[in-house]
N, C-alpha and C positions, 0 to 999 in steps of 0.2 A: 341465598346461595344454595339450598336445596334442589330448590326450583331448576337451577341453573345446570348443579348436575345432572339432574335428570335429563337435561335436554342435551346435555354434551354426551351422556349415554344413549341416546335416543339416535342422534346423528349418526355415532361411531357405529352401532348397529345397522343403520340404514347404509352405511356405507360398504359394511361387509356383507351383509346378507341380499340386500335388494338388485331386485333383475336391471335394475336402472344403475348398477355402478359405472357401468362402462358408458353411458349414454352421458350427454350435459348436462351441468346440475348449475344452478343459479339459486344462492341462501343470501336473502337478504332481507334486513330491518332492523329492529332492535334488541340485539344481544344482553343490554344491561352489563356490559365488563369490558371494562378497556383492556389491549391485549400486551401495551408497553409504556413505558413511561413518558413518553412523549404523547399519548393519548389523553393526557392529563394536565391542565391548569387551574393553578389556584393562585390569588396574590399571595396568600398566606402559608407559612409551611401546612401540609396535609398526608397524613399517613397512605400510601399505596395498597392496594391491593393484593399483596404480592403473590398468594396463594391461588387466590382466583383468576390473577393473569397466568398464573404458571398451568393452570387447567385448562383456562379456555385452548392457550397455547398447544398442548396436548392433544387436547380434540380435534384442531386443525390438523397437526402434525399427522395423527392417526387414519385423517379424513382424507387426505392429501388434497387439503383446500388452497387455494391462493386465494390474492386478494383480484377483482377486478380494477384495470386500470381506471383511477378517478381524476376526478377534480373538482374544485369548488372548495366548500369549506373543509378546514382542516378537524378541527371538531364540530358534532352534530348534536350536542344537548349543551343548556346554559342553565343553570340553576335560578337564572332570572333575580338575582340579588347582589345589587349594586355594590352594596358595602362589603360585601364578601363573596367576591365574584368566581366560579367553578364553570369549567367547560371541559367538555371529554366530548373522546370519538367515543360513541356506544353503538352508532348504527354502522351498519359494513355491507358491504356486497363479497361473498365468497363465490367462487366459482371452482371447478375443478378441470382436469386437463382438455376432458373431452370439449367441455365447453369452448375452450380459448382456439381448440382445433375448429370447431364449428364455427364459432363466431370470431376469427381472429381480430376483429376491428370495432368490437363492442367497447363499452366503454361505460363508467357511472357520471352522476355528476350530482353532489349535495348540495341542494338550493340552500338559501337563504328560510331560516324558522317559519317567518310571518307569524302565526298567532299561534304556534306550537310551541313547545319546548325540544322539540325535536326537528332535525334537518330534513326534507324530503328527498327520494334517491329517484333521480331520473335514469333510467338504462336507457341505452341505443343498441340492441343486438345487432342493426346492421348499418354500418353507414360505409356510404358507397365512395368505392376508391377511382377518382380518374386517373387515366393512364398518363405516367411522369414523364418527364424526361431524365432518366436518371444520368449524372455525368460520369464518364470513364473513370474507372478505376483499376489499377495493375494490381492482377491477384496474382500470389505466389506459385499457383498449381498451373502459369504461362509456362512456366521454366521446366516443367515436367515433360513436356512436350518434344517427344523427339525433332521436329523442325524447327524447335523454339530458338536454336544457336542459330541455324543459317537464319531465318526471316530476322533476325537482331541482326547478323551482322550485314544482310544486305539493307533493310532498310539505315544503318547508319551511315552504310556507305553510298547512300544516295547524295546528287549533290546537291548544296543549300543554297541561297542567294546569298551574296556578299556581307559583309556585317562582322560585328566586334565576335569575340569566341563567345561571348554569352548569347549571342544571338543566335550565333551558329547551331550550342547545345541544344538552345529550345526548338531550330527548328529540324534536328535530328530528332527530337522528345516528340515532337509531330509527326515524325514518318512512323517512328516506333509504334505509336498509338495507333496510327491507323494499322499497320502488320499484328497488333496485338487483338484491336477488334475484328479483324477479319479470322484470325488465329480463333477467339471465342465463339464467333457465329457457327466456324465449320467442325468445332471439335468440342467445344465446353458448354454452350447458351443448352438454358434448361439442365443444369447439370443434374439435379435431383432426379428428375425425369429419365434424362440419357441413363444412370446410374441404375433405376430399377428396373429398365428396359434391358438393360446389360444382366444385370441379376436373372429378369426372366428367362432370359436368351440361355443361359448358361444352365439352371435347373430343368429348364425344358430337353437340352441336350443329353445331361446327366442322367435324367427319366430315362430317354432313347436307351442310352447305354446301357443301365442294369435291366432294361427288358430285352434288348436285341441289339450288343455290341458288335461291332464293326470297328475297322482299323480306320477308316472313314471321320466315322464321329468319334474316336480319340483325337484325331486332329482337330476336329470343330471345336472338341472341350477344350484344348488346350489354345485354341486361338480366343474362344468365349471369356475362358478363366483369366488371361492377358486385357482382352480388353475392362472386364469389369474391374481387374485388380485394377489397373488404371486409371478407369473413371471413379470407383470408390475413394481412392488415396487422394484425386482431384478433389471430389466432394466434400471429404474432411477438412483439406485444407482448406475450401472456401469456407466452410461454417464455423470453421477455427478462427480464420480471419474476419470474419464479420462477427463473429460473438464477443469481441476485444476480449477474450478471456487471457490472459499472461503468465498463470501460474502452471497450466497443464503441461506435460511433456510431451515432445513429439515424437511419435513413434506409438502412443499408447491409443488405439483407436478408440475415440471416444464420439462417433460419428451424432449419434443419437441425441448424447447430450448438448454437443455442440448447437445441433439442429433446433433441441427447445431452450436454449439459451439465445441463439437468435431471434426465437418466436418470443421469447419474454423481453428483449431486450427492446423488439422494433415496437411491442405492447406498450411496452413502459414509458415510450420516447416519442411515443405518437402524440403529435397536437393536433386535438379534434375541436377543441374552444378556447376563446379568450376573451377576457374581458377587456374592454377599452377604456377610455379616460371616464365617460360619464357610466364606468360602472355597468354596461351594459354585456351581456354574455354573444361572442359574434360566433356562428358555426359555418357561415357559408365560407366556400373554400376561397373564391375569389376576393371576400373583402379580407380575410385572413391574412391573403398574400399580402395586398392594398395596406393593411394593418402593420403586420412586420415590416416590409420594406420601410416606408414613411417613419416607425418608431427607431430603427436604427440608423435611416440617414439624417434623424435631425439628433440622436447621441454623438454618433460618431463623425457624420460627414455636414454636420455645421459647425461653424467658430464661431466661440463665445466672445461677444463683443463687449461684453461688460468685465472680461479679466483685464486687469492693465499690472503687467508681469514685474517683477522686483527688478531693478537695474544689476548689471553686472557689481556695480562700486557698493550696493547693499547687501548682497548676497556674501562680499566679500569681506567686509564686517561683522557679519554673521558665523562663517564658517570660515575659518584659517587654514582649511588646509591646500598645499599648491603642491602641483605635478614636478618633481625634480628631474632633472637632463638625465639622470640614469633610466628614471620609469619613463621618462619620454620617449627614450629610444627603446624601450622594449613596447608599448603600447603601440607604437608606429613602425613595429617591423614586419614585413611583408610575410605572411604565413609560407612555410616550406612544403613543395609536395607530399612530404610525410607526416607533417602535422594536419595536411589538409585529409589526408587518408584516414589518420586513425581519429581523426572527428567524425567522418563518416561511419567508421566501424563502430564508434562509440553509441552513435542515435540507437534509439528503437527502431526494429526491423519493418513493423507493420503497424504503428501507430497512423491514425486517418490522416489521407493525403492532403494536398492542397488543389487548387483548382486542374492543375495539369494533371493530376490522378496517379502519380508514381510515386509509389511508397520508396523508402530507403532501404525496403530489400529490393528492390528492382536494381538500386544502383550496386548493392552489395555482389548479388548474385549476377550481376554481368556485367562486372570490377573491371575483368579484362580488355571489356570493348567500349564500356562508356567510362571509365575512370579516368584515362587523361583528358578527356574534354570538360570533364568535370572541373578537374584540377585547373585547368588552364580558365576556365571560366570565373572560376572565385579568384585565382590569382589576378586577373585584369580587373575583378570591382577594386581590390585592393591595391591597384597600380594608379587604378584614374579614380576611384570614387564613383563610379556612374555603374545605376543599377536600374534594369529593365522594368519600365512598370508590369507586365506580365510576368516577371519572376516575383515581384511583391506580391502579385494579386493573393486576396484568402478569402477563405470558406467562413464564416460564422456557424459554427454548432451553438445550436439554444441547447443546454444542460440546466434544467430544472432545481433550482434550489428545495425546492421540497417535493414531495409526492404530489402535493395540489396546486402547482403552482399553476397560476391562470391569469396573471397578468406578466404582460414583458416584463417589465422591473423585476418580476421574479423569476427571471430566466439568467444564466451567467453566460455571455458571449463568450466561447473559446474559438480562437483563432488557429484553422487548420492552414499552414501555411507551405508551399512549394519546399522539395526536399533540398534546393539549389540555395533557396533561401535561410532553410533551418541549419547549412552548413556555414555559411557566410555571420547568421546570427550567435551559433555555437562560439564559433572563433573569437568574435567580439565580446560574448559575456565572459571566455575567458578572463582575456585582456582587463575587462569591466574590474573582476574579481582581485586585482594585483593591488588595488587601493581603496577598496570598498571598506575594508577593517580601520582605514586611515580619515576616508573622509566622513564616516558615518558614525556618532556616537551609540554611546555602549547601551540608550533605553531600546534602541530599534535591534533585535535579533535575528530578523526574517534575511534571507537571502545574503547571510555574511557568514564566509569561512569561519568555524570554529566557537560562532555565538549557537547557542541553543534556547528554545523553545520554551523548556521549561526553566532554564531559570525566571522567565517572567511570571511563570504560573507560582513558583515558589516564593518568589519575593512579593506579589498581589496576594498571596496567601498568608502570609506574614502581615502587610500591611491592614487586609481586613478583619482579623483576629477579634473575635468577640464585638463584631460591628451589630449585633443583635441585640446586645446586653443594654439595661436600660440605663441612662444618666444621661449628660448633657451630650450636644452634639459639639463634638471636637475635632473629627473628621469626615471627609465627604470623598467620595468617588465617581465618577463619571465614564460611562462605559459609550463611547462613543461612534455611532454608527456613519460614515462617511458615504456619500449617494454615486454608486456608480463611480468608485475611486479611481480606478485604470483609465477609465473612459472620458475621463473628462477633464484630462492635465493639459494645460496649456502648453504648446511646444516652443512658442517662445520664450516662455519662463523655463523650461528645462535645457532649451540651446545656453541661456544665461547663467545658469549654473555650471553646466559643462567649463564655457566660457571663465567664469571666473576662477578654477583651479588651474587655470593655463594649462588645461592639456593639450599637446599636442595640433593641431590645427586640420592636420589630416584624419588624424582620429576621429575629434569632433564631426569631421565630415564624413564621414564612413556612417557614423552613428545614427546623424540627422538624417540623411538620406534613408537609412532603415526605417526610423520612425514616421516620417513627415511625408514618401510615397507612396504608401499602402492603397489599394482598392479594395472592396466587399462587395461578395455576395452572399445571402443568407442559405442556410439549407433547413428547409422545410420540410419533415416529413419524408427527407431523400431528393428532393427537389431542390437546385437551386434557384433562388430568387431574386431579383435585383442587382445592379452593380451601381457603384457610386465610389470615390473617392475619398480619402479619411481626409479628415480636418482636424483633428483633435485628437489626443487618448494616446493608449499606448496600448496592444495587444497582446490579452492575456491568452498564455500558450506561445509565446517568442520567447525565445532565450535572453536578449537583452532588455525586455519588459521590467522583469524583477529588479535588477540593479539600479536600472534607473528609476525605477518607483521609489526604491530606497533612499535615493539622492535626493529626489523632492520632498519625502517625509522628512528628511531629514531638518530641511526649513525649519517645519513647523516644530521640532523637537528644538530648535534656537530660539524659537520666537517665545516657546512657553517657557524654556529657562529665562531671557533675558526678561519676562515680565516676573516672573518668581523673583529675579535679581533685584529690580526694579521697587518689589514689594508691590505690586500691581495687583496679585493676588496672592494669600498665603498658603504656605504649603502646608502639607498632612504634616503633626507634631513631630513624624519619627524620619522626616524625609529631606532636612533641611540640611544634611551631613554625613553623608554624602547627600547632594540635592537631586531630588527623585521627582521630578514632577510628574512623569507620566510614562506609562512602558507602552512599547508598538510592539507589535507583529506585523509587519506589512502594514495593512489598514485597519489591523483589529488594535484598537487605542484606549486604554485605559487611562485617566489623569486623576491625579489626588490632591487632593486641596483641605484646607482646614474646617471645611463642613459648613464655611459663613455665605451666608446668599450675594455679598458683596463680592466675594471670591468669583463664583459659580459665574456672575454678569462677568467680571474679567475675563474670564476662561472661554465665556462664549463669544466674548467681543474678539480676542486672538485669534479665534477659532472663525468668525468672522472676516477678518482683515485677510487670513490666510487664503480664505476662497477668493476674495477679490484679485489675489497675486496669482493663484496657479490653478484656479479653475475648480477645485476640490472644497466642497463644501457640505455640513453634515447635515443627518436627514434628521430634526430633532424628534417626528414622531417617532421614530426607533431609537433615540439615543436615552439611555434608562440613568436617572439620579440615585445615588444609595449614599445614606447618612448615618453614622453611628449616633447609639444613642435610644433607639429604638420608638422616636414619639411619630407616629405614623400622622398624626393631626399637622404636624411641622413639615415633615415629607412632602405631602401631598400637595398640601399651600403654594411650595417652592416647587414643586415641579409644573403644577398649574400655570403658574406665574411666568416661568419659561416655558412653556409647551412642550415638557419633558414628560418622558416616564416616569412614574414613581416605582423603581427598579425594590425589589426585595434578594436580599441572599437565601442559597444559594442559587447563583447565574451561569449560565454554561459561558464559560469564556477558553478561547481555543480547543473548543472540542473536550475541555473536561469541567466537571465544577468547582468553581470560586465561592468555596465553604468558610463562614466564621465559626465551624464547630467541627468535631472531630467527621471523619467520612460514616456516615449510616447505610443503612440497607438501600434506603431510598435514592440515597446522592449515587450510588455506584451503580442502579439498575439499568439505568441507559448503557452502560458497558455490556451489562445481561443482554440486553434488548439489542446491542448492535451486533453481539458475537451469534446471536440467535438468528436476527436477521439477515446474518453472512452467511451460516451455515444451514439454516432452516429453508431457504427458498425452495421451490416445486422443483425447478432444473437439478438441485443439487443432490434431489432425492434419487436419479439417474446414475448417479456416479457408481464406478467399482471402489471395492476397498482402498486401492491405491491412490484413485481420484481422491476420495474422503481424504486421505491421510494430505498429498497434496495441499486441498485447500484448508485442512489444520495449519499447517504449516505457513502457511499464505495469511491467516487469520491472524497467527499466534505470532508470527513476526510483523503484524500492522497492527490492526484494532489493541490487540491484548498488551503488546510491548509498549504500545504508545501510552498509554494507563499507565503500566508498568514503570516507565521510564521518569515517571513525574512521582507518581506515590508508592507509597507501601501499603500497598492493599491490603483490607482485614482477611486473615486466614479464610472464613467462610466465604467472602468472596470468591479466591482464587479455588476453594474446594468448590465453589459450583460451577465456577467455570471448567474445570478438571472435567466435573462430572457431564457434562454438555457436550466439552467434546468428545467423552467416552463414550458416550450416548449417538452421538452422530457417526463416531468413527463404527463403531458396528453393526449400527439399527436405520442409520440415514437420518436419521429424527435429533432432536434437540430434547426431547421428553425424559427417555429412560434409556440408561445403560444396561439394562439385564437382557443376559447372553452375550454378555463379553466374553472373547473368545480368549484373551489372555489379559492378564490383570492390566491396570494401569503402569502400576510402578514398574513392571517389564516393558511396558509399552514406551514409556519414558526413560529408557536405556539404552544407550550407546547402539547401534546398530553390530559392531563389531563384539557386543558382550550379548546378543541376542532381542536388543529391542527394535524399537524403530527411529530411533533418535530425538525424540520430543526429548523436551525438560521439564521437570516438574516445576510448577507454576511459583510455591513459595520461594523453593530456591534462586530460580532464575531472577523473580522481582529483587532479593537480598542483590544479586550484582548489582541489578539497577541502581542501587540503594548507595554502594560501595561506589558505585561512579561519583554520587552526586556528592559524596566525604570525600572523594578525589581533587574534586572541581573547587573545594575551599583552599587548596592548595597549587593547584595550577592554572585555573582562572583569576588572575590578580587584577585584571580591566574588569569583572563582570559587576554588575552593581549588587547583586543576588548575596556576592559574596562579600564584597564590602561592605552591605548593610549587616550582614549575621555578624561580621566582625567586631563591627561598630555597635550595633544592639544586645546582640546576645554573646558571643563567647568577650568583648569588652576588656579584651588585653589579658586575658585568661589562658591557664592552658586547656584546651579543646578537648586533649584527652580525660581530662580528670574533671570536668565543670560539671555541676549538678544541674542539668537543665529541665528538670520534671516540672516544673512551674514555670518554666518561661519561653518564649515563644508557641507559635502555633502547632498543632496535631501533628503536621508532615514533621517539624524541625524535632519533637519530642522522640518520633517513631525512628526518626533517622539517627538521633544520638545512641540511640539502643545498639546501633550495628560499630560502635566504635572499636569495642573488643577484635571486633572479625577484622574490622581495615587497618588498625594499626600496625599490624607487623609487617603488611604494605609497603606502609610510608615510609620514604629513606631522604634523609637531606645530604647535599654537598657545600660543604662551608664555603663562603666567596670570603664576606666581611663579619661574619657572624652575627650582623644584628638583629635578623628577624628568623632565626633557630633557635629554641631552649634548648639551653646546656643539659638541663636533666630527663625533657621527656621529648625531647626530637630525638629520632635515630640518624644520629649526624657519625658515628663511628661505626656503623657497618654490625656492633654488636648487641644491637635494642636499646631502649633507653636506657641512659646510665642509672635513673630512679630505680629500675628494677633489677640492677646487678649490685647497684649499694648499698640499698636499702631507705625508708624515708626517711632515716635519721642523717643521710648522707646531709642534704643541706645545711643543716645544724653543726655537722661535724666540720665541714669541709670551710664553711663560711660561704659559702657561693649559693646564692639565695637559691630561693625553689621555683622563682619565673626569671633566673637570670636569663640571657642569651649566651650565646657561644663567647659572643666579643668582648661579656661583662666578666668572663669568669677569668680573663685572662689582663695583666697588667705588666705595660712595657715589654710586648711579646712573651710574656712566660706566663703557663698556667699558676694561677694565684690560690696555690695552697700551704693550709699551715705547716709549720715547722712539728717535727714529732715522729711518733713510730706509731701512730692508731692503724687498726688492721684495712680500717676503710677508708686513709687518705693511702694505702699502700696499695691497697685494691684499687684504686680510682687513677693513680699514676700507671699502675702496669695496664690499664686500657687505653691510656693516651699515648701509650710510647710512641706508638707511631701517627700520632696527630698533632701537628704543630698548632699553636695560635693564629689566627686568622693574621695578614700583616696587610692589611687592606681596610679602607674602611665604605670603600666605596663597590657599589655590585649586590643584588639582592643574593642571600643563598638560594639555592638550586633543589628543588622538591622533585624525587621522582618514584613512582607505581614500578615495585620490582617484583616477582614473584620470588626473588632470592638476592642475596648480598651479590653473585656473578651477574645478573641480568643486566645485560647491555641496552636493553631499548628503553626502559625508565618512563616509558608512557603506560594509560592504562588500556588495558586488554580486555574484555568480556570475555573471550576467547580463553585466553589463558590463565586468567583469575578463575573460571568456571573450571577448569582441568585441575585446577591447582587446589582447590576445596573439594573438588568430586573427582577424585582420581577415579579412570577407568577400572571398570571390572576387566576380568580375565577375559582375554578373547573367545568367542567359539571357534572349534573348529571349522564348520562351516561356512563361517561368513562371507568369503569371498565367493563360494559357488551361489550363494544370491545375490547379494547386494554388488554384483559388478558393477560398471559404470555404464554398462551399451546394454543393460536390462529392459524388460518391456514392463513398466511400474506393477500393471495390476498381474500380469504372468508372476512377478517376482513374488508379490505381496500371497498371493497362493501357493506358492510353495514355501514361503515364509512360516507361514501357519502348516504346512504339511511336515515340514523338517521339525516344529515343535510339537507335532503329532495333534494338533489341537482342530484338527479339521472333524464334524459330527460323523465319523464313520461309527456303522451300526455296535460295533463292539463297544464303541465309548457309552451310547448310547443307554445298551443292555448295562453298563456297567452304572449307571445311574439310576436303575429299575425303571425304564420305558420299555411298554411291552414293542416292540418292532423286532420284526423275523431278525435272525442271524446271517441269513446268505446274503452273497455277494449279489450287487444289481446288473453286475457286467458278466459273471459268466455263471454257469449253471451249479457249480458247486464251491464249497468253499465258506468260508467264516468272513464278512465283510470288515477288514483292518486296514490301515493302512499300510501294512508291507502286502498285503493280500493283493488289495486294490490296485497298488501300483505295480508291483511288480510278478504277484505268483498268481495270479489271475492270467489264465487263459488268453482273453481279450488284449490286457492291455500289452502283455509279454510278446504279444506281435506288433506291437506297436514298437515296443523299444527295440524289438529286432529287426525291421524293417530301416529304420532310422541307423541304427548305430551299427550294423553287422559287416558293414563296409569298414569301419575304422578296428571295430574289436570284433573278433570272430567270436569269443567265448568272453560275450560281458558281465559285470558281477550280477550275481543273481538275487541280492538282499539290497533295501530300500539303503541301508547304513553301507554296507559296501560300495555301492555305485557311488554317493554322497562324497565317499574318499576318492573314489579312481575319476571324476568329474572336476575334482580339483584343479588338474592339468594333466589332462587325456593324452594330449600331443606335444611335441615340441613348437609347434605353431601356435603364436599368441591370439591371431585373429582363428584361427580353427578354433581354439580352445574358447573362444567367446561365442561361436557357433552352436558347440557342443553345450557348452551352459544354456543357450537358448533353446535350444532342442530341448533338455532336459526338463525347463521352465514349462514350454509349450506343450510337454506332454503330458506333467503335471495338471497344468492348466485346464486342460481339454479333455483329459480324464474323469477329474471333478465334475467338470460342466456335464458329460453327457449320462456320469452317475446321476447327477442332479434330475437331469431332466426324464431319465428312466424313471426317478422316483415319483415324479409328479405328472406323469403320461405324457410330457411333451416332446417327447425326442428317443429316438431307437436308431441311431444313425452305425455304420456300418464303420470298419476298421478303416475300409479307404476311404470313406468321405469325412474322419477325421484326420488322415493323413493329407487328403487335399485342402483340409480348414489350417493345417498347423504349417504345410508349404506355403499357405495364403500369409498368414501371419509373419512368418520368418520372412518372407523375401522383403513384404513391406519394410520390417525393420530393418534389415541389410540394404536393401536401396538408402535408407535415411541415412544410416551408418555413411556407407559409400558417399552419398553426397557432402556428409559433413568433413569428411576426410579430405576431400577431392584435391583442397587447394593445399595439404600441408606437404611438405618435403618428403620427409618419411613415408608417406601413403605410396607416391610415385614408385616406392623399390619396393612395395608390397603387393600381394596378388590380393584383389578385391574380395570383399565380404563376399557379393553374389558369383564370382567364380568358383569360391572355394567349394562355395554352397553346392552349385550345378556339379563340383565334380566330386562330392562326398557327401552327400545328403537327398537331392531330391529320388523322391521315389519315382518313378513312370509307371 
């Protein structure tokens, strides 16, 4: 450990002080330290070196290292002990950004260890790049060219060959493609070089102006600046689109970040070598192409002749669902133009396009011209059931399942479909959703509205509780790995399922045409190779594939349940009633049984039969067997007999650990690693404060919330996550939060209260816990709810039972939130059979037991666990005679509540913030607001966080308003030996108010921009902050004023820091020009965003208001 710390310190010192800091670095070898939980594997529980991992990560962050793109072995060291195997990734190849720029096609390969215990590392520094034929792709920046509307109209109006409306649309798109290619060649090709050249031209003219100014030079400068603005905006749009990032705000200029993201994306997804069926490494590009095409042609383009699909009659015996007449009418209805339009506008705008190259953004931005033709083509499909082959053509994008994927079986083929097809598929998927919940049983929770992934994880956790305790084998679990599940589905089998449901023939025809007529090309390193028709399978990335796959997997569900009902295999001892043979999320399946080898054999036989009828078979070499009792010899023997993997808990299930014990630090380390991985990427180090905030919001909303929606995470875990988030926000790395400008508590307060709108994770995790409690009352059909009620609640009152000795650790932690949840749960009595008289809030007054007291049941003779219906006899409340004050109090509580008059129907439970809340469904937002009332609003909220702000400017303005910038007066208050003088003017002590208002340099800029609006502008920062809230009566003009306010703050602070570090000394005029450029770009975006609204047409444009009031000449 000491030696490693010395190495980390040496590396950090070299990085900070070496003359080679900005030159290419490659650091490779045995670091003798893992970096994350995935770098370690052991058959038996083994403590992770968490402290050492954190120190190594900190070194990598501090040195700005990144991993060189690699393939080969995922782990590079093996302890050589078959009885207690341990493998780790100890060897790495680390590089810096300069290396990636110098050797963008370099890569590392970790070979087999051979006679050593470590894998050798082979680094290729120069991989030659052949000239590739890159397919056409529509880029959003085409629409910014002033000639684009005319070119589009011209191309769209060209005569086309007569044919169907869909054929005509395809012909028109070909004409537009030709026009776009010509536009690209003439105005945008090699956009980065064009932008750099335009910038050089602009700076050259500006230098001449500052030396020998002339009128003609000012005109030339204006033209050059407009050209550079146009090209730099296009460049940012181009890089944003290629970066595939969705969380960055448009208009928050981040060209450098997007460029680095594109570079990293290309490096990580480049396939330089693959292993063939003989385990030989192939690097020759021609052989690679042949191997890829052959593999996918065999996988998707070859029919499986060994499949004998189940007949329609047999499927009807298994699944009783039948389509009703009303449902049939809804399924076969032709979509209206309005439905088609809303579907188009609901699609993600810049996802990867299909072979025609046109993104959804093309159709949306050009809707006035192309929309009617698209609508006609879609309606034509639904009327005729005919789909052109070219419309259903597909690109297969190969997504590696792991960072070291080296076999084609380790890549996930995602289908990129044409936009026309996406619209048709999305419309069909909406119709499929109408009956999925009726046709598919509750074991399957994927792709079905109202069913939650967390239900399966929670139930599975209960069923494996104490699996690792010593004892006899009584429970077993099989984690099944289906081999290329989506890609192997037999089409005839799927068609038989659709027919068995009595779905409308036309609806079946629509679906069948879509999934039986695709053709494929494969994208390999940006080039399309091969072309072949599909013969089986469903496309991952096609909207109809997921629900159709669920219908297929439901047949397996029925077969497993039938086998259990016939005692072909024994069920898990706690899964006979309700019957739970398995849990499914798409192709992730857990099968539960009684642990006997005969039951295991019977289950494998059911799976084999399912393969014969569907084409879906299990991969035995990746299917894990788990047995309780902790008898290793028995498990190994049974697993070996059936060619299975001997599994051990915890194991990864649906992205989270499935564990038989309380969540430990090692168990939640993958979450820590994943969050660090998301925010510690070297590309993210180049983000502004605002960019980091957006990324944190994205990470919290996805990665952290996913775990928090399932587990009540330990406080230590949540504290660690908050420390990581804070460190990244303020320093750009995940290792240290030192130097935070604002406390995390303030950051996690609402923006209206002076914070940044994040939430404390402990409190937010509680909201998810309350939602799980609500499921007990709202998810009547849930297997998890049914199981909990049968085995843990057992007919008792959920609110009062002591669960400390029963259930999993998840359930026990959840039970601790009951007192917090109880006031929100209300009951509307129907029959009174499933609401508790004393404990449920059915009167609106709260639980009656809390009003009458614990002695109430004994006094009134109404049992403690009596239902509401049991508290009445012959329609009259069953109260004893007499004048007992408790009975009188109860009578007064029930004056407005009559006993139930029917025994039909379940009582209705609702989640309400208050008794008069009419919604009655769980809302995370409303529950959060109720439990965490808003703090008083700060008076400057709308001046900083207005909707149209530029995020990175608004963030610096927020810091300025809170006086958290490191101005010299604040540094001196911290006893730091720094000069007091202002860096922008020769006199005055640098403080916030002086720097931004009293300084002669900044005062000149404020006057130049606001003199036209305010002859005598406010003279202090505080006064200006009040004035800028509503400076005029024109809303759009007010927005521009606030943007100018932000831009001045941002650029003055930027100039101040540039002078401090000796990298800048711009004049007032140069900063004016920079601000004009920033704001014109933002205002252009705002004008485009509001151009289609009816109210916008009645208002003067943002740019027009800008030129009339602010443009400084």
